[in-house]
Each structure stands twice: as structure tokens, then as C-alpha cells.
N, C-alpha and C positions, 0 to 999 in steps of 0.2 A: 790262448786257443792250443798252443803247443803243450802247455802243462795239463790242460784238461785231456787232450788226446793221450798224453803219457799216462795220466792216472787211469783212463779207461783201459789202455793197453796192459797196465799192471794188474787191474782187477780181473782180466781175462786169464793171465798167467797164474794168479792166485786161485782163480776157481778151477783151472785145469790141474793145478798142483793137487788138489784133493778136497774132499767134502768138508774137512774141518776148516778150511780157509774161507769157504762160502759165507757163513755167518759173520766173519771179521770183515769181509769186503762189503757186505750189506750194511753192517753197523756203522763203518767208516765211510 
């Protein structure tokens, strides 16, 4: 569960980083 929460948290940071990272998070 901790790993899943960490992954979800990273996706939020990546999305907030910029629009270029959005398709990367959706793909992975």
C-alpha cells in the first residue's frame, strides 16, 4: 500500500511539474 501511495504522490508532482509530464504519467 505504501508503494502505491508513493506512486500516486509522484504522479501528482509530475502533473504539477508541467503539461509535458502529464502524458508520461498517464502512459505509465
